[in-house]
C-alpha positions in Angstrom: 13.2 16.9 -8.3 16.3 16.5 -10.3 17.0 19.1 -12.9 18.8 18.0 -15.9 21.1 21.1 -16.0 20.8 24.8 -15.6 21.7 25.9 -19.4 22.8 24.1 -22.3 26.2 25.7 -24.1 26.0 27.1 -27.7 29.7 27.5 -28.0 30.0 24.0 -29.0 27.5 24.5 -32.1 29.8 26.9 -33.6 32.4 24.4 -33.1 30.5 21.7 -35.3 30.9 24.3 -38.2 33.9 25.5 -37.6 35.8 22.1 -37.7 34.8 22.3 -41.6 36.4 25.8 -42.0 34.2 27.2 -44.6 30.6 25.4 -43.3 29.9 26.3 -40.4 -8.2 26.2 -37.8 -35.8 22.4 -34.7 -37.1 21.4 -34.4 -39.3 22.1 -37.1 -41.5 24.7 -36.8 -44.6 24.0 -34.7 -46.8 25.3 -37.5 -47.5 28.7 -39.1 -49.9 29.9 -36.5 -51.8 28.8 -33.0 -55.0 27.6 -34.1 -57.5 29.4 -32.2 -59.8 27.4 -30.0 -63.5 27.2 -31.4 -65.2 29.4 -29.5 -68.6 27.5 -28.2 -71.7 28.1 -29.9 -74.5 29.3 -27.7 -77.0 26.4 -27.1 -80.0 27.9 -25.5 -83.6 26.7 -25.2 -86.5 28.1 -24.7 -86.6 28.1 -21.0 -82.6 28.7 -20.7 -80.4 31.5 -20.9 -77.6 31.9 -23.9 -74.4 30.6 -22.6 -71.3 32.9 -22.5 -68.8 32.4 -25.3 -64.9 31.3 -24.3 -62.3 34.1 -24.8 -60.0 33.7 -27.8 -56.6 33.1 -26.8 -53.9 36.1 -27.4 -51.3 35.1 -29.9 -47.8 33.8 -28.8 -45.4 37.0 -28.2 -42.7 35.2 -30.6 -40.1 37.6 -30.0 -40.3 37.2 -26.3 -40.0 33.5 -27.0 -36.9 33.7 -28.8 -35.2 36.5 -26.4 -36.0 33.6 -23.6 -34.5 31.1 -25.7 -31.3 32.9 -25.9 -31.2 34.0 -22.4 -31.8 30.4 -21.2 -28.0 29.6 -19.7 -28.3 26.0 -20.7 -29.1 27.1 -24.4 -27.2 24.8 -27.0 -27.2 24.6 -30.5 -24.9 24.0 -33.9 -24.2 27.0 -35.9 -23.4 26.9 -39.1 -21.8 30.7 -40.7 -21.4 31.4 -44.2 -20.3 35.4 -44.9 -18.8 37.7 -47.0 -17.0 41.0 -46.2 -15.6 43.8 -48.5 -13.5 46.6 -47.2 -12.1 48.9 -49.7 -11.7 46.4 -53.1 -10.8 43.6 -51.0 -13.6 40.6 -50.6 -13.3 38.1 -47.9 -15.6 34.9 -47.7 -16.3 33.0 -44.7 -17.8 29.6 -43.9 -17.5 27.6 -40.5 -19.2 26.8 -37.2 -19.9 27.8 -33.7 -20.7 24.7 -31.3 -22.6 26.0 -28.3 -22.9 24.5 -24.7 -24.2 27.1 -22.8 -22.1 29.9 -22.3 -19.3 27.5 -23.6 -18.6 27.7 -27.3 -16.3 26.3 -30.1 -15.6 28.2 -33.3 -13.9 26.9 -35.8 -13.4 29.7 -39.1 -12.4 29.8 -42.5 -11.5 33.0 -44.3 -10.8 33.1 -48.0 -9.0 35.9 -49.7 -7.8 35.4 -53.3 -6.7 31.5 -53.3 -5.0 32.2 -49.8 -7.7 30.5 -46.7 -6.8 30.9 -43.3 -8.5 29.1 -40.1 -9.2 30.4 -37.0 -10.5 27.8 -34.1 -11.5 29.2 -30.7 -13.3 28.1 -27.4 -14.7 30.4 -25.0 -15.5 29.2 -21.6 -14.8 30.0 -17.9 -14.6 34.0 -18.3 -11.5 33.1 -20.9 -10.9 33.0 -24.8 -8.6 30.6 -26.1 -6.8 30.4 -29.6 -5.5 27.4 -31.2 -2.1 28.3 -32.7 0.1 26.0 -34.5 -1.8 23.1 -33.1 -1.9 24.1 -28.9 -4.5 26.1 -27.1 -3.1 29.2 -26.1 -5.0 32.1 -23.9 -6.2 34.9 -26.0 -8.0 37.0 -22.8 -11.0 37.4 -21.2 -14.4 36.6 -22.5 -16.7 39.5 -23.3 -20.3 40.7 -24.5 -19.4 40.4 -28.1 -19.5 36.6 -28.5 -22.4 35.3 -30.6 -24.8 34.5 -27.9 -23.7 37.3 -26.0 -24.8 39.7 -28.6 -28.3 37.6 -29.1 -28.8 37.9 -25.5 -28.1 41.7 -25.5 -30.7 42.3 -28.1 -33.3 44.6 -26.1 -36.4 43.8 -28.3 -37.0 42.5 -31.7 -40.0 43.8 -34.5 -41.9 40.4 -35.3 -42.8 41.2 -39.2 -45.6 38.1 -39.5 -45.2 34.5 -40.8 -43.2 34.1 -44.2 -41.8 31.2 -46.2 -38.2 30.7 -45.5 -36.7 27.4 -47.3 -40.1 26.1 -47.8 -40.9 26.5 -44.0 -43.5 28.9 -42.8 -41.5 30.5 -39.9 -41.9 34.0 -38.2 -39.7 37.0 -39.8 -37.8 38.6 -36.7 -35.9 42.2 -36.9 -34.0 44.4 -35.1 -31.6 47.3 -35.8 -30.1 47.5 -32.2 -27.5 45.5 -32.1 -25.0 45.5 -29.8 -22.0 44.7 -31.5 -20.9 42.5 -34.7 -20.5 38.8 -33.3 -16.5 38.3 -32.3 -16.8 35.1 -34.2 -16.9 37.2 -37.7 -13.6 38.9 -37.2 -14.4 42.3 -37.9 -11.5 44.6 -37.3 -11.5 46.5 -33.9 -9.3 49.7 -34.9 -10.4 52.3 -37.1 -13.6 51.1 -37.8 -16.6 54.3 -37.7 -19.9 54.9 -38.3 -21.1 51.1 -37.6 -24.7 49.8 -38.3 -26.0 46.6 -38.3 -29.5 44.9 -38.8 -30.3 41.6 -37.5 -33.3 39.2 -39.5 -34.1 36.4 -37.8 -36.1 33.6 -38.5 -37.8 31.5 -36.1 -40.7 29.2 -35.0 -43.6 29.5 -33.2 -42.1 28.6 -30.1 -39.6 31.1 -30.6 -36.7 28.6 -31.7 -33.9 30.1 -34.0 -33.7 28.6 -37.4 -31.7 30.9 -39.5 -30.6 34.2 -38.9 -28.8 37.1 -41.5 -26.5 39.8 -40.1 -25.9 43.0 -42.2 -23.3 45.3 -41.2 -21.8 48.7 -42.7 -19.3 50.6 -41.9 -16.1 52.9 -42.5 -12.4 51.7 -41.9 -8.9 53.6 -42.1 -6.9 51.4 -44.9 -3.4 52.6 -45.4 -4.1 56.2 -44.3 -7.6 56.3 -46.3 -11.0 55.7 -45.2 -13.1 53.4 -46.9 -16.2 51.9 -46.9 -17.0 48.2 -45.6 -19.8 45.8 -45.4 -20.5 42.4 -44.0 -23.4 40.0 -44.4 -23.5 36.8 -42.7 -26.0 33.8 -42.5 -26.2 31.8 -39.3 -27.7 28.5 -39.9 -29.0 26.7 -36.3 -29.2 23.1 -36.0 -29.6 21.0 -33.1 -31.0 23.5 -31.1 -31.6 22.3 -27.7 -29.4 19.1 -28.3 -26.8 17.5 -26.7 -23.6 19.7 -27.5 -20.6 19.5 -25.5 -17.7 22.0 -25.6 -14.3 21.2 -23.8 -12.7 23.8 -22.0 -8.6 23.3 -22.9 -6.6 22.4 -20.0 -2.9 21.9 -21.9 -2.3 25.3 -22.3 0.9 26.8 -23.6 2.6 30.2 -24.3 5.1 31.5 -27.1 8.3 32.4 -26.7 10.2 34.4 -29.1 14.1 34.6 -29.4 15.4 38.1 -30.8 18.7 36.6 -30.3 18.3 33.5 -32.6 15.4 34.6 -34.6 12.7 31.7 -34.0 9.4 31.4 -31.9 8.3 28.1 -30.4 5.4 27.4 -27.8 5.8 25.5 -24.5 3.3 24.5 -21.6 2.4 27.4 -19.8 3.6 25.1 -16.5 7.2 25.0 -17.8 9.7 28.0 -17.4 11.3 30.1 -20.3 14.8 31.4 -19.8 16.6 33.3 -22.5 19.8 32.1 -23.5 22.9 34.6 -22.7 26.6 34.6 -23.4 27.5 31.0 -24.5 24.1 29.7 -23.5 21.0 28.5 -25.5 17.4 29.5 -25.0 16.5 27.1 -22.3 12.7 25.7 -21.1 12.4 23.8 -18.2 9.5 21.1 -17.2 10.7 19.6 -13.9 12.7 16.2 -15.1 12.5 17.4 -19.2 14.5 19.6 -20.8 14.2 21.7 -24.3 16.8 24.2 -25.3 17.2 26.1 -29.0 19.5 27.9 -30.6 21.3 28.5 -34.1 24.8 29.1 -35.2 26.1 30.6 -38.7 27.0 28.5 -41.3 28.3 28.5 -44.9 27.5 26.5 -47.6 26.7 23.7 -45.2 24.5 20.5 -46.7 22.5 18.5 -44.4 24.4 15.3 -44.9 27.4 16.8 -43.6 26.2 18.8 -40.3 24.6 15.4 -39.9 28.1 13.9 -39.8 29.6 16.7 -37.8 26.5 16.5 -35.0 26.8 12.8 -34.6 30.6 13.3 -34.0 30.1 16.2 -31.5 26.8 15.8 -29.8 28.7 15.2 -26.5 30.0 18.9 -26.7 26.7 19.9 -27.7 24.7 18.1 -25.1 27.4 18.0 -22.1 26.7 14.6 -21.7 29.1 11.3 -21.8 28.8 7.8 -23.3 26.8 9.3 -26.3 25.4 7.2 -28.8 22.5 7.8 -31.5 19.5 5.2 -31.5 17.4 7.1 -34.3 18.2 9.2 -37.4 15.9 10.0 -39.7 14.3 12.8 -42.1 12.1 15.3 -40.5 10.9 18.9 -41.2 11.3 22.2 -39.0 9.0 24.8 -40.2 8.7 23.5 -43.5 12.2 23.3 -44.1 14.0 19.9 -44.6 15.6 18.4 -41.3 16.7 15.8 -39.6 15.8 14.3 -36.3 17.8 11.9 -34.0 17.3 10.3 -30.8 20.1 9.4 -28.6 21.2 8.5 -25.3 23.8 9.1 -22.5 25.2 9.8 -19.1 25.1 13.0 -16.8 26.5 12.9 -13.6 26.1 8.9 -13.7 22.7 8.7 -14.5 21.3 7.8 -18.0 19.6 10.8 -19.9 17.7 10.0 -23.1 17.6 12.7 -25.8 16.0 13.9 -28.9 17.1 16.4 -31.5 16.0 18.3 -34.8 18.2 20.6 -37.1 17.8 22.3 -40.1 19.6 24.6 -42.4 18.1 28.0 -43.2 19.8 31.0 -45.0 23.3 31.9 -43.5 22.4 30.0 -40.0 21.8 26.4 -39.0 19.3 26.0 -36.4 18.9 23.3 -33.5 16.5 22.0 -31.0 16.9 19.6 -28.2 14.9 17.3 -26.0 16.2 15.6 -23.0 14.8 13.8 -20.0 15.8 11.0 -17.5 13.0 8.6 -19.1 13.3 6.6 -21.9 11.7 7.9 -25.4 8.4 6.6 -25.6 5.2 7.6 -27.3 4.3 10.2 -24.9 8.2 11.5 -24.8 8.1 11.7 -28.8 4.7 13.4 -29.0 5.5 16.0 -26.9 9.0 17.0 -28.7 6.3 16.6 -32.0 4.4 19.1 -30.3 7.3 21.6 -29.4 8.9 21.5 -32.7 5.4 21.9 -34.6 4.8 25.0 -33.1 8.4 26.7 -34.6 8.6 29.2 -36.5 11.9 30.6 -38.3 11.8 34.5 -38.0 
């Protein structure tokens, strides 16, 4: 397999600026109760013995049926989440959903504190939890028994408090205080938490099908060297129980590389190899016949338009390719900062090479990310480079 190069030189980036001098995230209930079978009345004649009455059926053990529902390895449902968390004086409002497909689940959760909302998206499957970061899936670690369904399966018993009206429907009210853990989907802090207690109330049909649940938890937590009280209430609304819910486990997995030298973070496919640059060389990411490189250089009062002129003029020095020709030059953004994105072609050891690059100015430096391949730019290569730069963070 051809390899584009072993490293990209960064000394040329400084030369670009030096050339300028001073710039550089139900079923409905089956009914409120089983209607007892009508006992057969004795029909007797003067000469015939009395008939024996039929036994009355035992009432359904709804708690056991509910446990069996969750224990089913093919259990499927869509669950809406709405909750409130208070830790000291801070309040977090949470909304989201969990799609459950057997032992695979997909969470999308939004947490709002004040005017700030953060979104978390995870998938659990095949014994692994995956987290979406800046548009790409990463491995978060092994799955455990703290996912929602695992927690529900781990409840040893629930008490049936009887049938009551819940949202206009007659449902069995089940309750337990033996909750193994707060589900990971609710993002309770894992460190500094003590005296955690939880109560789970569930409303289910006669057949043990969950309709809605409320989990209430309280605890003590260390915040800035002080112990404060914490409380969380979360409602889970179940729909499409037993329906055709499909959760697909990610296969295109990325990792993140943080450059202490050039002060950025960027994702790359886990099948690629990342290498930190040393001396005059940029950080590099190898994907066989595709190659990405990133670095920065100091600047003083440089404008993006001036930088574009210098880069176009010195692109051969930056890339090490010959016969360079820029074929596209347009506006872009790099981690929210105004940038330029260019495409070019050239030759390397007599073979045609096609490149893409993006560059931006932030503070006392200008930053450059390049993408080279032997294949002419197309929809797929542009999308891949867009994914790379979409994961980019200034540090």
